[in-house]
N, C-alpha and C positions, 0 to 999 in steps of 0.2 A: 504494500500500500504506500502510495506516495504521500509526502507531506502536503499540507493544505496550500503552502506557498508555491507548490509546483503544479497546481491545478488551475487551468483557466476556467472562467465562468461560462464559456461557450464551447461548442464542439469544434472539431478540426475543420469542417466545411465552412462554418461561420468565420473562424479566425483567418482562414485563407483569403477571404475577401473583405476583411474588416479594415476600414480606412484608418482606424487608430493604430493597428498593428503594422500596417503597410507604411504609414508615415513615421512610425517610431524608429529611432536609430538602433535601439537594442531589442526590438520585438516585444517589449513589455507592454502589457495591457495598461492603458492610462486610466487615471481616476475618473475621468469624464464618462467612460463607457458604462452603460447600465449593467453589463455582465461582470464587472469587477466587484460588485457589492458582495460582501462576505456575510453569509447567514450562519456561519459556524458559531457554536456557543462559546468557543474560546476566543473569538475575535473581540478585541477591545482596543480602542485608539489610545496609544501611549500618551501620557501626560507628564511623566517623570523625565526631566531634561537629561538626566544621566543615562537613562535607557535609550532615549532618542538619539543621543550623541555617541553611543557606544561604538567605538571604532573597530572592535573585533568582529562585528556582525558582517557576514558576507551578503550584502544587499543585492548583489548580482544574482543570487540564487532565487530571488522572488520573481515570479513570472507576471505578477500584478503589482502595479504601483502602490495600491493601498496597503499591501503587506509591509512595505518599507517603513510604515509608521504604526503598525499593529504591535501591541505589547507582546502578544503571544509569539509572533515571529522574532521580534527583537530579543526576547529572552530565551527562545528555544530553537531558533534557526541555526543554520550552519555558521561556523566561525572561519575567519580568514586564517590561513596557515602562515606562521612567521617564516620569513626568508632566512637563509643561512647566516646573513649578517645581523639577524635579530629584529629586523624591521618587518612590518606587515606587508602582505602582497597586494597593496592597493595601487 
């Protein structure tokens, strides 16, 4: 089972012709799209500034833009791997 931040709100056929995904540089579903709304019980918009600014979160793993400010994703999502020199892979 994939993580919720890896699931689009639409099917493959819809996303293949979606103007948001086509116009997006990274293919991420934008917040303006109706299908990015998250109805999962764990979804909560983060309000803690420390959680929102956590530099260890791999925000590129989120397929939908709203995930990047979801408290559940920010606390449970994948983390960036440190490089050999000790810096983050950003």
